[in-house]
ROMIKOL-868080 format. One record per atom (N, C-alpha, C): residue number from 1; residue in one letter; x, y, z; atom name. Coordinates in nm, 2 decimals, decimal comma, m for minus. Each point is the difference from the previous one (the first is absolute). Layout:
REM ROMIKOL-868080
  seq  type      xx      yy      zz  atom
  NUM     A       X       Y       Z    CA
...
//
This chain:
REM ROMIKOL-868080
  seq  type      xx      yy      zz  atom
    1     M   m6,84  m13,65    3,04     N
    1     M   m0,08   m0,07   m0,08    CA
    1     M    0,04    0,13   m0,14     C
    2     L    0,04   m0,07   m0,11     N
    2     L    0,04    0,07   m0,09    CA
    2     L   m0,15    0,08   m0,06     C
    3     G    0,05    0,15   m0,08     N
    3     G   m0,14    0,01   m0,06    CA
    3     G   m0,04   m0,03   m0,10     C
    4     R   m0,08    0,04   m0,05     N
    4     R   m0,05   m0,02   m0,15    CA
    4     R    0,06    0,03   m0,10     C
    5     R    0,10    0,09    0,00     N
    5     R    0,06    0,06   m0,11    CA
    5     R    0,13   m0,04    0,01     C
    6     V    0,07   m0,08    0,10     N
    6     V    0,14   m0,03    0,02    CA
    6     V   m0,03   m0,17   m0,09     C
    7     K   m0,12   m0,04    0,02     N
    7     K   m0,05   m0,12    0,00    CA
    7     K   m0,02   m0,03   m0,17     C
    8     E   m0,10    0,13   m0,06     N
    8     E    0,01   m0,03   m0,12    CA
    8     E    0,12    0,02   m0,09     C
    9     A    0,10    0,12    0,05     N
    9     A    0,11   m0,01   m0,07    CA
    9     A    0,10   m0,15   m0,01     C
   10     Y   m0,04   m0,05    0,12     N
   10     Y    0,12   m0,14   m0,01    CA
   10     Y   m0,10   m0,09   m0,09     C
   11     Y   m0,14    0,02   m0,04     N
   11     Y   m0,04   m0,11   m0,05    CA
   11     Y    0,04    0,07   m0,17     C
   12     L   m0,01    0,12   m0,02     N
   12     L    0,02    0,05   m0,11    CA
   12     L    0,16   m0,04   m0,05     C
   13     A    0,11    0,02    0,08     N
   13     A    0,12   m0,03   m0,05    CA
   13     A    0,03   m0,16    0,03     C
   14     A   m0,07   m0,10    0,11     N
   14     A    0,02   m0,13   m0,05    CA
   14     A   m0,09   m0,10   m0,05     C
   15     G   m0,11    0,08   m0,05     N
   15     G   m0,11   m0,06   m0,08    CA
   15     G    0,03   m0,09   m0,09     C
   16     P    0,09    0,01   m0,09     N
   16     P    0,06   m0,05   m0,12    CA
   16     P    0,06   m0,15    0,07     C
   17     A    0,13    0,02    0,06     N
   17     A    0,08   m0,09    0,06    CA
   17     A   m0,11   m0,10    0,09     C
   18     M   m0,09    0,00    0,06     N
   18     M   m0,08   m0,04    0,09    CA
   18     M   m0,08   m0,09   m0,14     C
   19     R   m0,05    0,04   m0,10     N
   19     R   m0,07   m0,05   m0,10    CA
   19     R    0,09   m0,11   m0,09     C
   20     L    0,15    0,06    0,01     N
   20     L    0,07   m0,12   m0,08    CA
   20     L    0,05   m0,10    0,11     C
   21     N    0,01    0,02    0,11     N
   21     N    0,04   m0,10    0,11    CA
   21     N   m0,11   m0,11    0,00     C
   22     S   m0,13    0,06   m0,03     N
   22     S   m0,15   m0,09    0,05    CA
   22     S    0,02   m0,10   m0,18     C
   23     L    0,03    0,08   m0,08     N
   23     L   m0,01   m0,10   m0,10    CA
   23     L    0,09   m0,10   m0,04     C
   24     I    0,13    0,05    0,07     N
   24     I    0,11   m0,10    0,03    CA
   24     I   m0,01   m0,14    0,08     C
   25     Y   m0,09    0,05    0,09     N
   25     Y    0,00   m0,12    0,09    CA
   25     Y   m0,10   m0,05   m0,02     C
   26     R   m0,12    0,03   m0,09     N
   26     R   m0,11   m0,05   m0,04    CA
   26     R    0,02   m0,12   m0,13     C
   27     A    0,09    0,03   m0,05     N
   27     A    0,05   m0,07   m0,13    CA
   27     A    0,10   m0,09    0,08     C
   28     F    0,11   m0,01    0,08     N
   28     F    0,08   m0,11    0,00    CA
   28     F    0,03   m0,02    0,16     C
   29     R   m0,08    0,06    0,11     N
   29     R    0,02   m0,05    0,11    CA
   29     R   m0,16    0,01    0,13     C
   30     A   m0,08    0,01   m0,06     N
   30     A   m0,12   m0,01    0,07    CA
   30     A   m0,04   m0,17   m0,01     C
   31     P   m0,04   m0,05    0,10     N
   31     P    0,00   m0,13    0,02    CA
   31     P   m0,12   m0,07   m0,11     C
   32     R    0,00   m0,11    0,01     N
   32     R   m0,08   m0,09   m0,16    CA
   32     R   m0,10   m0,08    0,10     C
   33     T    0,07   m0,02    0,10     N
   33     T   m0,06   m0,14    0,08    CA
   33     T    0,02    0,00    0,14     C
   34     G   m0,13   m0,07    0,12     N
   34     G    0,04    0,04    0,08    CA
   34     G   m0,12    0,06    0,06     C
   35     V   m0,01    0,01    0,15     N
   35     V   m0,05    0,13    0,08    CA
   35     V    0,06    0,09   m0,02     C
   36     V   m0,10    0,12   m0,08     N
   36     V    0,04    0,12   m0,02    CA
   36     V   m0,09    0,10    0,11     C
   37     R    0,03    0,04    0,13     N
   37     R   m0,06    0,12    0,06    CA
   37     R    0,11    0,15   m0,03     C
   38     A   m0,10    0,10   m0,05     N
   38     A    0,08    0,11   m0,04    CA
   38     A   m0,10    0,12    0,12     C
   39     H    0,09    0,08    0,07     N
   39     H   m0,01    0,12    0,09    CA
   39     H    0,05    0,11   m0,08     C
   40     L   m0,11    0,09   m0,04     N
   40     L    0,02    0,12   m0,05    CA
   40     L    0,02    0,12    0,06     C
   41     G    0,11    0,09    0,05     N
   41     G    0,03    0,11    0,09    CA
   41     G    0,05   m0,02    0,15     C
   42     P    0,08   m0,11   m0,02     N
   42     P    0,02   m0,03    0,15    CA
   42     P    0,05    0,11    0,14     C
   43     G    0,07    0,13   m0,14     N
   43     G    0,04    0,09    0,04    CA
   43     G    0,15   m0,03    0,11     C
   44     Q    0,01    0,06    0,11     N
   44     Q    0,12   m0,02    0,08    CA
   44     Q    0,00   m0,09    0,09     C
   45     K   m0,13   m0,04    0,08     N
   45     K    0,00   m0,05    0,12    CA
   45     K   m0,11   m0,17   m0,05     C
   46     N   m0,05    0,02   m0,11     N
   46     N   m0,09   m0,15    0,03    CA
   46     N    0,05   m0,10   m0,13     C
   47     Y    0,12   m0,02   m0,02     N
   47     Y    0,05   m0,13   m0,07    CA
   47     Y   m0,04   m0,09    0,07     C
   48     L   m0,03   m0,11   m0,13     N
   48     L   m0,13   m0,13    0,07    CA
   48     L    0,13   m0,13   m0,10     C
   49     P    0,04   m0,04    0,12     N
   49     P    0,11   m0,09   m0,05    CA
   49     P   m0,08   m0,11   m0,08     C
   50     G    0,04   m0,08   m0,10     N
   50     G   m0,11   m0,10   m0,06    CA
   50     G   m0,05    0,06   m0,09     C
   51     W    0,00    0,11   m0,01     N
   51     W   m0,08    0,09   m0,13    CA
   51     W    0,10    0,07   m0,09     C
   52     F   m0,09    0,03   m0,12     N
   52     F    0,08    0,08   m0,10    CA
   52     F    0,02    0,14    0,02     C
   53     N    0,05    0,09    0,10     N
   53     N   m0,04    0,14    0,03    CA
   53     N    0,02    0,10   m0,13     C
   54     V   m0,05    0,08    0,00     N
   54     V    0,01    0,10   m0,15    CA
   54     V   m0,05    0,12    0,08     C
   55     D    0,10    0,09   m0,07     N
   55     D    0,00    0,15    0,05    CA
   55     D    0,05    0,12   m0,08     C
   56     A   m0,01    0,14    0,00     N
   56     A    0,05    0,06   m0,08    CA
   56     A    0,15    0,04    0,06     C
   57     N   m0,06    0,01    0,11     N
   57     N    0,11    0,07    0,10    CA
   57     N    0,14   m0,09    0,00     C
   58     L    0,12    0,08   m0,03     N
   58     L    0,08   m0,13   m0,06    CA
   58     L    0,13    0,04    0,11     C
   59     F   m0,01    0,11    0,11     N
   59     F    0,09    0,06    0,06    CA
   59     F   m0,03   m0,03    0,12     C
   60     T   m0,10    0,01    0,09     N
   60     T   m0,07   m0,04    0,16    CA
   60     T   m0,04   m0,14    0,01     C
   61     A   m0,13   m0,04   m0,11     N
   61     A   m0,05   m0,11    0,00    CA
   61     A    0,10   m0,14   m0,02     C
   62     K   m0,10   m0,09    0,09     N
   62     K    0,08   m0,13    0,00    CA
   62     K   m0,10   m0,09   m0,11     C
   63     I    0,05    0,00   m0,13     N
   63     I   m0,08   m0,05   m0,13    CA
   63     I    0,11   m0,12   m0,05     C
   64     D   m0,09   m0,09   m0,05     N
   64     D    0,08   m0,11   m0,10    CA
   64     D    0,00    0,09   m0,15     C
   65     I   m0,10    0,03   m0,02     N
   65     I   m0,02    0,02   m0,16    CA
   65     I   m0,05    0,18    0,00     C
   66     W    0,12    0,06   m0,10     N
   66     W   m0,02    0,15    0,02    CA
   66     W   m0,10    0,02   m0,14     C
   67     A   m0,14    0,09    0,01     N
   67     A   m0,10    0,00   m0,12    CA
   67     A   m0,07    0,11    0,06     C
   68     D   m0,06    0,09   m0,07     N
   68     D   m0,11    0,09   m0,01    CA
   68     D   m0,13   m0,08    0,03     C
   69     L   m0,03   m0,03    0,07     N
   69     L   m0,15   m0,08    0,07    CA
   69     L   m0,13    0,10   m0,10     C
   70     R    0,04    0,11   m0,05     N
   70     R   m0,12    0,07   m0,09    CA
   70     R    0,01   m0,05   m0,14     C
   71     A    0,11   m0,08   m0,07     N
   71     A    0,03   m0,05   m0,12    CA
   71     A   m0,01   m0,14    0,01     C
   72     R    0,04   m0,06   m0,11     N
   72     R   m0,04   m0,11   m0,02    CA
   72     R    0,05   m0,11    0,10     C
   73     L   m0,02   m0,08    0,06     N
   73     L    0,05   m0,08    0,08    CA
   73     L    0,10   m0,10   m0,02     C
   74     P    0,12   m0,02    0,07     N
   74     P    0,10   m0,11   m0,02    CA
   74     P    0,01   m0,13    0,00     C
   75     F   m0,14   m0,04   m0,06     N
   75     F   m0,02   m0,17    0,02    CA
   75     F   m0,08   m0,02   m0,14     C
   76     R    0,03   m0,14   m0,05     N
   76     R   m0,03   m0,05   m0,09    CA
   76     R   m0,16    0,00    0,03     C
   77     N   m0,04   m0,05   m0,13     N
   77     N   m0,22    0,02   m0,03    CA
   77     N   m0,01   m0,18    0,12     C
   78     E   m0,10    0,05    0,08     N
   78     E   m0,02   m0,18    0,07    CA
   78     E    0,08   m0,03    0,07     C
   79     S    0,08    0,06    0,05     N
   79     S    0,18   m0,05    0,10    CA
   79     S   m0,01   m0,01    0,13     C
   80     V   m0,15    0,10    0,06     N
   80     V   m0,02    0,06    0,16    CA
   80     V   m0,11   m0,05    0,04     C
   81     D    0,04   m0,10    0,15     N
   81     D   m0,11   m0,02    0,07    CA
   81     D   m0,08    0,11    0,06     C
   82     I    0,08    0,05    0,09     N
   82     I   m0,11    0,16    0,04    CA
   82     I    0,12    0,10   m0,01     C
   83     F   m0,07    0,11    0,01     N
   83     F    0,02    0,12    0,00    CA
   83     F   m0,03    0,08    0,13     C
   84     Y    0,10    0,06    0,08     N
   84     Y   m0,05    0,05    0,14    CA
   84     Y    0,09    0,17    0,03     C
   85     S   m0,13    0,07    0,01     N
   85     S    0,06    0,19    0,02    CA
   85     S   m0,09    0,02    0,07     C
   86     H    0,08    0,10    0,09     N
   86     H   m0,08    0,03    0,13    CA
   86     H    0,04    0,14    0,05     C
   87     H   m0,09    0,08   m0,06     N
   87     H    0,01    0,20    0,00    CA
   87     H    0,10    0,00   m0,04     C
   88     V   m0,01   m0,02   m0,19     N
   88     V    0,09   m0,01   m0,10    CA
   88     V   m0,12    0,12   m0,11     C
   89     I   m0,09   m0,09   m0,04     N
   89     I   m0,07    0,04   m0,13    CA
   89     I   m0,07    0,16    0,04     C
   90     E    0,00    0,03    0,08     N
   90     E   m0,07    0,17    0,06    CA
   90     E    0,10    0,06   m0,04     C
   91     H    0,13   m0,03   m0,05     N
   91     H    0,11    0,08   m0,08    CA
   91     H    0,00    0,03   m0,12     C
   92     F   m0,10   m0,07   m0,07     N
   92     F    0,03   m0,01   m0,13    CA
   92     F   m0,15    0,08   m0,03     C
   93     A    0,02    0,09   m0,10     N
   93     A   m0,12    0,09   m0,05    CA
   93     A   m0,12   m0,08   m0,07     C
   94     D   m0,10    0,05    0,02     N
   94     D   m0,13   m0,13    0,00    CA
   94     D    0,01   m0,04   m0,18     C
   95     N    0,07    0,09   m0,06     N
   95     N   m0,02   m0,04   m0,18    CA
   95     N    0,09   m0,10   m0,02     C
   96     L    0,11   m0,05    0,13     N
   96     L    0,08   m0,11   m0,03    CA
   96     L   m0,04   m0,12    0,06     C
   97     L   m0,12    0,01    0,07     N
   97     L   m0,03   m0,12    0,08    CA
   97     L   m0,06   m0,11   m0,06     C
   98     P   m0,10    0,05   m0,12     N
   98     P   m0,04   m0,16   m0,10    CA
   98     P    0,13   m0,06   m0,07     C
   99     R    0,07    0,07   m0,05     N
   99     R    0,11   m0,06   m0,05    CA
   99     R    0,13   m0,08    0,08     C
  100     H    0,00    0,08    0,13     N
  100     H    0,06   m0,07    0,10    CA
  100     H   m0,12   m0,19    0,06     C
  101     F   m0,09    0,04    0,01     N
  101     F   m0,12   m0,14    0,00    CA
  101     F    0,05   m0,09   m0,10     C
  102     D   m0,02    0,08   m0,15     N
  102     D    0,01   m0,09   m0,11    CA
  102     D    0,13   m0,10    0,00     C
  103     E    0,15    0,09    0,08     N
  103     E    0,12   m0,05   m0,01    CA
  103     E   m0,01   m0,13    0,09     C
  104     L   m0,09    0,01    0,16     N
  104     L   m0,01   m0,11    0,06    CA
  104     L   m0,05   m0,15   m0,05     C
  105     F   m0,10    0,07   m0,10     N
  105     F   m0,10   m0,16   m0,04    CA
  105     F    0,07   m0,05   m0,12     C
  106     R    0,12    0,09   m0,09     N
  106     R    0,08   m0,09   m0,10    CA
  106     R    0,10   m0,07    0,07     C
  107     C    0,08    0,04    0,11     N
  107     C    0,10   m0,08    0,12    CA
  107     C   m0,06   m0,09    0,02     C
  108     L   m0,11   m0,02    0,02     N
  108     L   m0,05   m0,10    0,10    CA
  108     L   m0,04   m0,14   m0,07     C
  109     K    0,06   m0,11    0,07     N
  109     K   m0,06   m0,13   m0,05    CA
  109     K   m0,19    0,01    0,01     C
  110     P   m0,02   m0,12   m0,06     N
  110     P   m0,14    0,01    0,02    CA
  110     P   m0,01   m0,09    0,15     C
  111     G   m0,10    0,07    0,04     N
  111     G   m0,06   m0,06    0,17    CA
  111     G    0,12    0,10    0,11     C
  112     G    0,06    0,12   m0,07     N
  112     G    0,11    0,03    0,09    CA
  112     G   m0,07    0,17    0,08     C
  113     A    0,03    0,05    0,07     N
  113     A   m0,05    0,09    0,05    CA
  113     A    0,06    0,14    0,06     C
  114     I   m0,06    0,09    0,01     N
  114     I    0,07    0,15    0,11    CA
  114     I   m0,08    0,02    0,09     C
  115     R    0,07    0,03    0,11     N
  115     R   m0,04    0,07    0,12    CA
  115     R    0,07    0,17    0,00     C
  116     I   m0,08    0,08   m0,03     N
  116     I    0,03    0,16    0,02    CA
  116     I   m0,07    0,08    0,13     C
  117     G    0,08    0,07    0,04     N
  117     G   m0,04    0,07    0,16    CA
  117     G    0,07    0,14   m0,02     C
  118     G   m0,13    0,12    0,00     N
  118     G    0,03    0,11    0,01    CA
  118     G   m0,08    0,08    0,09     C
  119     P    0,01    0,13   m0,01     N
  119     P   m0,10    0,10    0,13    CA
  119     P   m0,13    0,00   m0,03     C
  120     N   m0,05   m0,05    0,09     N
  120     N   m0,19   m0,03   m0,02    CA
  120     N   m0,06    0,15    0,01     C
  121     G   m0,04    0,04   m0,15     N
  121     G   m0,06    0,06   m0,01    CA
  121     G   m0,13    0,04    0,05     C
  122     D   m0,08   m0,17   m0,05     N
  122     D   m0,12    0,00    0,07    CA
  122     D   m0,03    0,05    0,19     C
  123     A    0,11   m0,03    0,03     N
  123     A    0,03   m0,02    0,18    CA
  123     A    0,02    0,16    0,02     C
  124     A    0,08    0,08   m0,08     N
  124     A    0,05    0,15    0,05    CA
  124     A   m0,14    0,07   m0,07     C
  125     I   m0,06   m0,02   m0,05     N
  125     I   m0,15    0,08   m0,06    CA
  125     I   m0,08   m0,03    0,11     C
  126     R   m0,07   m0,10    0,07     N
  126     R   m0,04   m0,05    0,10    CA
  126     R    0,02    0,09    0,13     C
  127     K    0,16   m0,02    0,04     N
  127     K    0,02    0,06    0,14    CA
  127     K    0,02    0,14    0,01     C
  128     F    0,01    0,06   m0,17     N
  128     F   m0,01    0,14   m0,02    CA
  128     F   m0,15    0,02    0,04     C
  129     I   m0,11   m0,06   m0,03     N
  129     I   m0,12    0,06    0,01    CA
  129     I   m0,04   m0,05    0,14     C
  130     E    0,04   m0,08    0,06     N
  130     E   m0,02   m0,01    0,12    CA
  130     E    0,07    0,09    0,12     C
  131     G    0,08    0,06   m0,06     N
  131     G    0,11    0,10    0,10    CA
  131     G    0,05   m0,09    0,08     C
  132     D    0,08   m0,08   m0,05     N
  132     D    0,08   m0,11    0,10    CA
  132     D    0,12    0,04   m0,02     C
  133     A    0,09    0,13    0,03     N
  133     A    0,10    0,06   m0,03    CA
  133     A    0,13   m0,11    0,04     C
  134     K   m0,04   m0,08    0,11     N
  134     K    0,10   m0,12    0,06    CA
  134     K    0,03   m0,06   m0,08     C
  135     W   m0,05   m0,03   m0,11     N
  135     W    0,01   m0,13   m0,07    CA
  135     W    0,11    0,01   m0,10     C
  136     F   m0,01    0,17   m0,01     N
  136     F    0,14    0,06   m0,08    CA
  136     F    0,09    0,00    0,07     C
  137     G    0,19   m0,03   m0,11     N
  137     G    0,10    0,03    0,11    CA
  137     G    0,05    0,16   m0,07     C
  138     D    0,14   m0,02    0,03     N
  138     D    0,03    0,14    0,04    CA
  138     D    0,15   m0,01   m0,12     C
  139     F   m0,01   m0,09   m0,11     N
  139     F    0,10   m0,01   m0,08    CA
  139     F   m0,05    0,03   m0,13     C
  140     P    0,06    0,08   m0,07     N
  140     P    0,13    0,06    0,00    CA
  140     P   m0,03    0,11    0,05     C
  141     D   m0,06    0,10    0,02     N
  141     D   m0,04    0,08    0,08    CA
  141     D   m0,10    0,03    0,14     C
  142     K    0,05    0,04    0,06     N
  142     K   m0,11    0,03    0,10    CA
  142     K   m0,11    0,14    0,01     C
  143     H   m0,12   m0,07   m0,01     N
  143     H   m0,14    0,11   m0,01    CA
  143     H   m0,06   m0,02    0,11     C
  144     E   m0,08    0,08    0,04     N
  144     E   m0,06    0,00    0,13    CA
  144     E   m0,19   m0,03   m0,06     C
  145     S   m0,01    0,06   m0,15     N
  145     S   m0,14   m0,01   m0,05    CA
  145     S   m0,03   m0,14   m0,08     C
  146     I   m0,11   m0,08    0,01     N
  146     I    0,01   m0,12   m0,04    CA
  146     I    0,02    0,06   m0,18     C
  147     G   m0,03    0,09   m0,02     N
  147     G    0,01    0,00   m0,19    CA
  147     G    0,15   m0,02   m0,03     C
  148     G    0,07    0,11    0,10     N
  148     G    0,15   m0,04    0,00    CA
  148     G    0,05   m0,09   m0,02     C
  149     R   m0,07   m0,11    0,11     N
  149     R    0,04   m0,15    0,01    CA
  149     R   m0,07   m0,09   m0,08     C
  150     L   m0,10    0,02   m0,10     N
  150     L   m0,05   m0,03   m0,10    CA
  150     L    0,12    0,03   m0,13     C
  151     V    0,02    0,10    0,01     N
  151     V    0,11   m0,02   m0,12    CA
  151     V    0,13   m0,05    0,01     C
  152     N    0,06    0,04    0,11     N
  152     N    0,09   m0,14    0,09    CA
  152     N   m0,01   m0,14   m0,09     C
  153     F   m0,10   m0,04    0,02     N
  153     F   m0,04   m0,12   m0,04    CA
  153     F   m0,01   m0,04   m0,13     C
  154     L   m0,05    0,08   m0,04     N
  154     L   m0,03   m0,04   m0,13    CA
  154     L    0,09    0,06   m0,11     C
  155     L    0,06    0,12    0,04     N
  155     L    0,09    0,06   m0,13    CA
  155     L    0,18   m0,04    0,07     C
  156     C   m0,01    0,04    0,12     N
  156     C    0,14   m0,05    0,07    CA
  156     C    0,08    0,09   m0,10     C
  157     R    0,02    0,14    0,00     N
  157     R    0,04    0,11   m0,03    CA
  157     R    0,04   m0,03   m0,16     C
  158     N   m0,11   m0,04   m0,05     N
  158     N   m0,03   m0,04   m0,13    CA
  158     N    0,09   m0,12   m0,08     C
  159     E    0,04   m0,08    0,12     N
  159     E    0,10   m0,13   m0,06    CA
  159     E   m0,11   m0,09   m0,04     C
  160     H   m0,13    0,00    0,08     N
  160     H   m0,13   m0,09   m0,07    CA
  160     H   m0,06    0,07   m0,11     C
  161     L    0,01   m0,09   m0,12     N
  161     L   m0,07    0,06   m0,11    CA
  161     L   m0,11   m0,05   m0,08     C
  162     T   m0,08   m0,09    0,09     N
  162     T   m0,11   m0,05   m0,03    CA
  162     T   m0,07   m0,02    0,18     C
  163     I   m0,10    0,00    0,00     N
  163     I   m0,09   m0,07    0,09    CA
  163     I   m0,09   m0,13   m0,01     C
  164     L    0,08   m0,07    0,11     N
  164     L   m0,04   m0,12   m0,04    CA
  164     L   m0,15   m0,08    0,07     C
  165     T   m0,11   m0,01   m0,05     N
  165     T   m0,16   m0,07    0,07    CA
  165     T    0,04   m0,13   m0,06     C
  166     E   m0,08   m0,05    0,09     N
  166     E   m0,04   m0,17   m0,07    CA
  166     E   m0,07    0,02   m0,12     C
  167     S   m0,10    0,08   m0,04     N
  167     S   m0,08    0,00   m0,13    CA
  167     S    0,12    0,02   m0,12     C
  168     Y    0,08    0,08    0,02     N
  168     Y    0,10    0,03   m0,10    CA
  168     Y    0,10   m0,11   m0,01     C
  169     L    0,04   m0,05    0,12     N
  169     L    0,13   m0,10   m0,04    CA
  169     L   m0,09   m0,11   m0,06     C
  170     R   m0,14   m0,01    0,01     N
  170     R   m0,10   m0,14   m0,06    CA
  170     R    0,04    0,04   m0,09     C
  171     E   m0,07    0,09   m0,10     N
  171     E    0,02    0,10   m0,09    CA
  171     E    0,08   m0,09   m0,10     C
  172     L    0,13    0,06    0,04     N
  172     L    0,12   m0,02   m0,05    CA
  172     L    0,06   m0,17   m0,03     C
  173     I   m0,06   m0,03    0,11     N
  173     I    0,07   m0,18    0,00    CA
  173     I   m0,08   m0,05   m0,09     C
  174     S   m0,11    0,00    0,01     N
  174     S   m0,12   m0,08   m0,11    CA
  174     S    0,01    0,04   m0,08     C
  175     S    0,06    0,16   m0,09     N
  175     S   m0,04    0,04   m0,11    CA
  175     S    0,15   m0,10   m0,04     C
  176     A    0,15   m0,05    0,06     N
  176     A    0,07   m0,04   m0,05    CA
  176     A    0,00   m0,13   m0,02     C
  177     G   m0,12   m0,07    0,06     N
  177     G   m0,03   m0,14    0,01    CA
  177     G   m0,01   m0,09    0,04     C
  178     F    0,04    0,07    0,15     N
  178     F    0,00   m0,09    0,14    CA
  178     F   m0,12   m0,04    0,04     C
  179     V   m0,01   m0,09    0,06     N
  179     V   m0,16   m0,09    0,05    CA
  179     V    0,04    0,02    0,15     C
  180     N   m0,10   m0,05    0,06     N
  180     N    0,01   m0,05    0,18    CA
  180     N    0,08    0,16    0,06     C
  181     V   m0,09    0,14   m0,02     N
  181     V    0,05    0,08    0,04    CA
  181     V   m0,04   m0,02    0,12     C
  182     Q    0,10    0,05    0,11     N
  182     Q   m0,06   m0,02    0,16    CA
  182     Q    0,09    0,11    0,05     C
  183     A   m0,11    0,10    0,10     N
  183     A    0,10    0,08    0,11    CA
  183     A    0,01   m0,08    0,12     C
  184     R    0,13   m0,01    0,06     N
  184     R    0,02   m0,04    0,14    CA
  184     R   m0,04    0,09    0,10     C
  185     V   m0,08   m0,06    0,11     N
  185     V   m0,02    0,12    0,13    CA
  185     V    0,10    0,00    0,06     C
  186     S    0,07   m0,11    0,02     N
  186     S    0,12   m0,04    0,13    CA
  186     S    0,16    0,01   m0,12     C
  187     R    0,13    0,07    0,05     N
  187     R    0,09   m0,03   m0,06    CA
  187     R    0,06   m0,14    0,01     C
  188     I   m0,06   m0,10    0,08     N
  188     I    0,03   m0,08    0,02    CA
  188     I   m0,04   m0,14   m0,08     C
  189     E   m0,13    0,03   m0,09     N
  189     E   m0,09   m0,05   m0,05    CA
  189     E    0,08   m0,03   m0,16     C
  190     T   m0,02   m0,12   m0,07     N
  190     T    0,03   m0,02   m0,18    CA
  190     T   m0,07   m0,11    0,04     C
  191     G   m0,02    0,01   m0,21     N
  191     G   m0,06   m0,10   m0,03    CA
  191     G    0,11   m0,10   m0,05     C
  192     F    0,16    0,03    0,01     N
  192     F    0,05   m0,04   m0,07    CA
  192     F    0,15   m0,03    0,11     C
  193     P   m0,02   m0,09    0,07     N
  193     P    0,09   m0,06    0,15    CA
  193     P    0,11   m0,06   m0,04     C
  194     Q    0,00   m0,08   m0,13     N
  194     Q    0,08   m0,06   m0,11    CA
  194     Q    0,13    0,08   m0,03     C
  195     W   m0,08    0,17    0,00     N
  195     W    0,16    0,07   m0,01    CA
  195     W   m0,01    0,11    0,08     C
  196     I   m0,12    0,03    0,06     N
  196     I    0,02    0,11    0,10    CA
  196     I    0,01   m0,03    0,14     C
  197     D    0,12    0,04    0,05     N
  197     D    0,03   m0,08    0,16    CA
  197     D    0,03    0,11    0,07     C
  198     E    0,06   m0,07    0,13     N
  198     E    0,01    0,13    0,11    CA
  198     E    0,13    0,11   m0,05     C
  199     A    0,12   m0,03   m0,08     N
  199     A    0,06    0,09   m0,03    CA
  199     A   m0,09    0,11   m0,06     C
  200     V   m0,09   m0,04   m0,11     N
  200     V   m0,07    0,13   m0,03    CA
  200     V   m0,10    0,05    0,09     C
  201     F   m0,04   m0,06    0,09     N
  201     F   m0,09    0,04    0,12    CA
  201     F    0,05    0,13    0,04     C
  202     S    0,17   m0,03    0,03     N
  202     S    0,03    0,04    0,12    CA
  202     S    0,07    0,17   m0,06     C
  203     I    0,00    0,01   m0,16     N
  203     I    0,02    0,16   m0,02    CA
  203     I   m0,11    0,06   m0,04     C
  204     E   m0,11   m0,06    0,06     N
  204     E   m0,14    0,11   m0,04    CA
  204     E   m0,03    0,01    0,17     C
  205     W   m0,06    0,13   m0,02     N
  205     W   m0,05    0,02    0,12    CA
  205     W   m0,11    0,07   m0,02     C
  206     D   m0,10    0,02    0,13     N
  206     D   m0,13    0,06   m0,01    CA
  206     D   m0,05   m0,04    0,19     C
  207     D   m0,09    0,10    0,06     N
  207     D   m0,05   m0,03    0,11    CA
  207     D   m0,10   m0,09   m0,04     C
  208     P   m0,01   m0,13    0,05     N
  208     P   m0,13   m0,10    0,00    CA
  208     P   m0,11    0,04    0,09     C
  209     S    0,02    0,12    0,08     N
  209     S   m0,12    0,03    0,10    CA
  209     S   m0,11    0,07   m0,09     C
  210     D    0,03    0,08   m0,12     N
  210     D   m0,09    0,09   m0,08    CA
  210     D    0,04   m0,02   m0,16     C
  211     I   m0,08    0,06   m0,03     N
  211     I   m0,02    0,02   m0,18    CA
  211     I    0,17    0,00   m0,01     C
  212     P   m0,01   m0,09   m0,10     N
  212     P    0,18    0,01   m0,07    CA
  212     P    0,03    0,14   m0,04     C
  213     H    0,14    0,04   m0,03     N
  213     H    0,05    0,11   m0,06    CA
  213     H    0,02   m0,06   m0,11     C
  214     T    0,05   m0,12   m0,02     N
  214     T    0,06   m0,07   m0,15    CA
  214     T   m0,14   m0,07   m0,07     C
  215     L    0,02    0,00   m0,12     N
  215     L   m0,12   m0,05   m0,08    CA
  215     L    0,06   m0,14   m0,03     C
  216     I   m0,04   m0,14   m0,01     N
  216     I    0,08   m0,08   m0,05    CA
  216     I   m0,11   m0,10   m0,10     C
  217     I    0,07   m0,01   m0,14     N
  217     I   m0,10   m0,09   m0,10    CA
  217     I    0,08   m0,08   m0,03     C
  218     E   m0,04   m0,10   m0,01     N
  218     E    0,06   m0,16   m0,05    CA
  218     E   m0,12   m0,04   m0,15     C
  219     A    0,05   m0,07   m0,07     N
  219     A   m0,06   m0,02   m0,10    CA
  219     A    0,11   m0,12   m0,09     C
  220     S   m0,09   m0,05   m0,11     N
  220     S    0,12   m0,12   m0,05    CA
  220     S   m0,08    0,02   m0,15     C
  221     K    0,13   m0,09   m0,12     N
  221     K    0,01    0,01   m0,09    CA
  221     K   m0,09   m0,13   m0,07     C
  222     P   m0,11    0,01   m0,05     N
  222     P   m0,06   m0,10   m0,05    CA
  222     P    0,10   m0,17   m0,03     C
  223     G   m0,08   m0,06    0,02     N
  223     G    0,09   m0,13   m0,07    CA
  223     G    0,08   m0,06    0,10     C
  224     G    0,11   m0,16   m0,03     N
  224     G    0,03   m0,03    0,13    CA
  224     G   m0,05   m0,10    0,13     C
  225     A    0,07   m0,04    0,08     N
  225     A   m0,06   m0,02    0,13    CA
  225     A   m0,05    0,08    0,08     C
  226     A    0,05    0,14   m0,02     N
  226     A   m0,01    0,09    0,16    CA
  226     A   m0,19    0,06    0,01     C
//
């Protein structure tokens, strides 16, 4: 796992080129018609065939579009049917999240949707209060104390820059203009089966027998048939 300083240096050096690439793609190559499913942050392992996979990692990730997800997205206004991201937005500073959700809203067609997953802050706090150390894992560091395990889960060596809770995500999503905001209890549950399929479910992970480690929120943009 690359350290925060290395990543910051990368974004500082590559940021202008990423923004230029995003601008060129949006102006000349971004799809204008057809079903457009955009997957933000596939990384090295979670490439989704049939989706537009967007990531800032040019070297080791498998991607279709090179772009900084914290900046203006490489899609035209009202051109995307659904955005999906899984364990991505917790790596954004919290002051960037309102703009990110505004960008998702801008790019979506009326009736389009989002499915966003990230570390379940509500569950972590509950399990910490209950004293259930076994709920927490050992990544990225091994800790015996439940306090150390909580820090692991929420901060991940300071790779996570914001703590995701259901109420906070609802606030961000609703403020951007989305409606029908729903938290999904099961990772194989969706309100948008026309776009979210088994390929998506296969890259999500959790223990269905306990409180989910991942908080998944779906919502839609007003209008359209959805």
